[in-house]
N, C-alpha and C positions, 0 to 999 in steps of 0.2 A: 503494499501499499504505501503511495506518497503521501509525502506529507501535508499538501495542501488536503486529501482525502482523509487524513487521518485526523488532522484539524477538525472538517465538518465534521465526520463521526462523532467525534470527541464536543463539540458545542452542544450538537445533535441530546446527546445521551445526558448529557449536564442540564439542557431545557428542559429536555421530557423529564427526566428524577427530580427537578425543582418546582416542573407546572406545579398549580393548585388541583385539584378535584374539579370536576363539572361544577359549579354554583347554579343551584337550583333553587337559589333565593328568588330566581327573576321568569321561574316559570311554572306552572300551576298543571302539575303532573297527576293528580287525580278527580275523582269527582269531589267537588267543594274544596280544591286546593291541596295543596301538602301534606296539610296536617288534617282535612277533614274538617274545619268549622267555616268553610263559604267567607272567612276574611282575611283580606291582602295588607298588606304594609305599605302596599304603593302609592304612593299621592303624585298629582296629576291630572287625574282622570276628568273628562271633562261631563259635566251634567244633563250638556244638549247634545243631540246631532237630528239629522233627518237625511234622505238619502244625498242631500250635497252640502252636508256639513260634518264633519268633523266624522267623513268614511276615509279610512287611511286607503282599505281594500276592500272588493266583496269577488268573491271566487265561489261559481257554480259547483255546486253538488251533483252526483250520482243518484242521490238520493235525498227520502226521508229520514227522520230519526230523531229522537226524543235525547242523544247521550250527549252529553256537555265537549265540547272540546278540550282536548289536553296541549299542552304546551313542554317542553324540553328542548331545551337551547332554539337553534334556529328551526327546529320544526313544528308547528301544528297537527294533531293527530286527531282524527273525527269519524265514526264509523255511520252507516246510513245503511236503507233496503231499497231495493226497486222492483216491481215487476209485479208485486201484486199485492193487494187492498191497500193502495198511497192514498192516504185523504185527498182528492179535488184529482184523483185520475178514474179511468177505469179500473173495476174489481179486477180484472184477470185472472189465471188459474194461480196454483199452490205453486203448481209445475214450473213456472217463470218466474219464480222468488228467488232474488239474488242480497245477500251480505256482503255489505263493503267497508274497507278500513281508506282512509284517503290522506295521503301526506302533502303535509299544505308547507310549502314557505315562509316561515314567519314573517319574514321583512316586505315580500310580494305579493304573496295570495295566489303564486302561481301553484298549481297541484304537478305536484312531484312525480309521484306517481300514486296508482290505486292499486289493490286487491282484494279479490274476490273472493266470498269462505261459501263453501257449498253448507243447503240450508238441510239439516237433517227433518227431511217428512215423515208424516203429514205435520205440519206448522197447525196452531191455533187458527178455525177458520174463517173468525173475526176476532176483534181484540176491541174491549169496551171505553171507547173516546178515544181510537183513533191510535193510540200512539205507539204503534206498529212494533218491529222487529228488531229495531236497533237504541235499545233506550236504557241498553247498562253503558254507563262512562268507563270506558280504557284508563290503565295504570301502564305509566310510562317510568323508567328510569336511564340512565345515558346510554346502554346499551340495547333496551329492545321494550315494545308497547304491546300488552297484554290486552284481550280484547272479551267479549264476553255474551254472546249470543245465544242464553238460553239453553233448551232439548239443542242446539246446532254445539254446544260447546264453549267452552275455551281453547284463543287460539292465540298465539306467543309469537310477535315476527320480531329481524332486528330494524335498525334504522331505514338500511336498502331496500326492505321489503321481503326479505327472505324470512318465509316461516320456519321456524326454527320447532314446535311440540302445538301440540293438542292433547284437550284432553276431555271426560268427558264425565257428566256433574249430575246426570240425570236425567230423568226422558217426561215427565213429568209437563202435563200444558194448566192453563189455568186462562179464564175468558178475560180479565184484565192484564195479560200475559207477564212478560218479565219487566223487572226494572232495577233493584238492587246492583250499586256498580261495585268496582273489583278495588281493592286497598291491599296496598304495598305494605308487608309488614318485616324488617329483615331480609333472612333468605326468602322469603313464604309470600305468595299470593293469596288473600284471603276474597274466599265467594260464598255470597251469599246465596247458597241452591234452595232457598225455601221452596219456589215454585217446584220446581224438577224433581226433588228429592228430598225433602223437608229437613237438608243437613244445611251446615257449616263447613265449608273447604278449609284447610290450607294445602296449597300446591306446591312446590320446588318452584320457582322462578326462574330458574336455568334451563330445568326438565319438564316440567308438568307433572312431575308423580306426586303423587297422596303424601303429602307430611304428615297429615291428620283430619280428621273428621267428625266431629259429635251430629246425631240428630236432635229431630225436638224441635228444632226450628220451624214452627208452625205462623199463618197468616205473618209473613214477615217480607215487606219490602225494600227494607231500607238498609242503605250501606251500613255498617260497622264502622266503627275508628277504636282509636289507639287513645286513651287516656291515661295520663300520668298522674300519679300520688303519691308522696313518700318517699320518693325513688325506684316508683315500680312500678311499672306499664301493665296497661290493662284492656282487653281487648271487648266494646260493651257495644252489645246489640239488642233494641228491641223485637221482643213478637207478641205475638197473643200472653196477654194479659199476664207480660212481663219484661224487667231488663232485667240481660244479663249479663254478669262480670267474667272474662274467660281469662285464662292464662294465654297467652299469644303466642307460646312456644308449644304448647302441649294441648290445648284447646279445652284442659280441663276447669271447667264450671269453678269460680271462687263462690261466689255469692247470685242472690238472685231478688228482685224485686217487685211486687206486686205492683200494677201501673192504676187500677182501678178502670181501666179503658178496655169497652167491650167489644173491643172486634179489630179489626188488623191493624199494622202498623207498616205505615209507609215513610212521613217524613225521618231523616237521619239526626240522629243526635247531636248536641254539641257539648263540649265541655269547657269548663272553667275553674282552676283554683280548688282542684279535686272536686267537682262537682258536676255531673253529667244532670241534662235536662234535653226532656222528651215533652213530645206532642204529638198528637195522632189520634187515629181510630174514628167509628161513628157514633154518636153525636161529636164528638170530640175531647179533648182531656189534656191533659198536662201533669207532668210531676219535676220533680228533682229529687235526685239519689246520692249522698255520698261516696264516694268512691272507698275502697280498701276491707268492704268490710269481707262478712264471710258466710256461711249459709243463706240464709232468708233473712234479708235484712230492712224488709218492712218497716218495722219497727222502730228499730235502731238506726237506719239510716234515710231513710227517705223521710224528704225532709219539708215538702209541700207538696200538696194534689191541687188540681184546679177544673174547674170546668168548661175550662175557654180552653179553644185549640185549634188545629185544625187537619186535615186530611192526606194534603197532597206536600205541601210545599217545606220546606226544610229551614229552619229557624236560622237566626246569628244571635251573636253575643258580643254585646257593648258596652261597657262604661255599667258594669250592674244591670242593665235591663236584659231583656230577650225581646227580639223583634221576626215578625213574621208575617205574610198574607193568606188568607181564609181561601182556599180552595173555590170556592164557588160563590161565596160572599162579597169578594171582591174589599174586603174589609181587612185594614193593617190596625198590626195590632204592636201594642208596647205592652211590655209589663216587668216587674218588682223581679231582680233574679233570683233576691234569700227570700221573698215570700208567695212570692207566683200572683200579685195581686194585678190586676191590668192597669195600667196605665192613663193609656190611652188603647180606642175602640173606634179607629176612623173609616167609614167607607171614603172610598175613592172613585168618584162620578164617574160613569160609562167604563169601573173596571171590569173585565173578561176573566172569566177561570184564569185562576193562576196553579198551573204544575211546575214550573222551574222555581226550584229553589234562591233563598234572599243571595245577596253576596254584598258583603258590607267591602268599603274602598275609598278612601280619601275622605272621611264623613259623610260619608254616600251609602246609601243603601239602593240597590236594585231593584225590584221587583219585573222580571219580565212574564206579561201576559198573554194567553195560548193565541189572541190575535194578533199579535207582533207587536203590540205596545210594551216598552220598556218604561213604569212609572219609578224616576228616583226620587225619595225623600232624605229628610235631612237626620243621621244617625243621633239622634236625641230625645229626650224623652218628652217632648213639645212635638207634635206634630205638625208636619212642613213638608207640602208636598213641592219638591224643587223644579223637577220638569216630566213632560208626559211625551216621552218620543215613538218614532216609528221613522221606518225606512224608506218607507213611502209608497211599499208595495202591498198585498194582499198576502199574508201565508203566514202559515202555523207554524207555532214557536211552543214547544214540550220542555224547550232546555234550557240550563241554566249559565250565566256567562261564566267568563273564563277570564281573570285578570292576570296580568304579564308583564313585565316591563312597561308599566305606565299603559299598557294600554288592553281595551274589554273584546274578547272574542266571542261572537256571539252565535249563534246559530238557528235557520229555521228548516223549514220542510226543505227548503228550496237550496239557500244559500248561505255564505261563513259570512261572517262580516268581521274587518276587524278596525274598531272604533279608539282612536285619539284626537288630540288635542293638536289643532294642524296651525 
């Protein structure tokens, strides 16, 4: 090796050895962000936009879906479906159903590649409220993106679009479809397969092999979260009648608390300062449970219950308060996190159904309605509607916003948008 080549190689090795690991702080790698809270520390986000204002780019998608975009490095990933039972289109036949993973350039909105996943038929013939067959948000890290398509399985790709593995987590169907999203926990990807098998799975993120699974996950459409208390991390999920706290490494159930909510649980939980908060069910309700218990902690760790809640959209926590939108009533709620007492309960005029979950960033809460309108409310315990935004076209939005790099990423059934201050 000549001297110049040796020096070049030495410099390259030094740079590689000293380069920092990929910084995830500017990413949004899973449903409700890197920590599942629905909150971001990003600033400078716009409160208003339109078809011509503060839209950095728009990308046309190959199909519909309710999954949230995820952002990792220079890439945005989003899942879609096409060919069958797409709202606003001819119904088609199940044999024409296609599932898609789309990779989009974060800066330009150019579609880098699309990969199709073959569905396992028969699928659910009809799905209530039309949210479709691509409702689960992927989870991504610096090497791979992992997707969940219900009975069609869990599928992992690398960032170049090469399929790495697939895993089967059950084949049952439900009239409401699938909806729980994936969670990365250390070396595992956590899958709430309540619909498919009434189980919670931990799969090896590198191989897709099962690390552990637990049964009894009934009537649960929410995405599990990781919550830390006293230096210990717990995996928390809401099921019919209970909240469960598990060991994320083994799946062992550490504690459970009754919810007093009489039906299924769709909204994901949020945690802050050793307490986990849940809303959900019909007619609706809420509760707070202190982490770190053992066995049935209903009497010892359940801090409060409430009759106020919501059936679909997940809440956010901010400065001692919980905020959420009711899915059918168009009502924005704020509650005291210590007591559960409602601070405000404000109807937003002309508010459509809200299925996407609230996102908190830059002192603002973004509520996406199903008719494509995004309501922006001040993140404070006095109600203030800051803006009502649309992209100027009628399109269904069942998804939640993602926040990364000072921008919002929003998807509808037709398009993916990047919104930022110009």
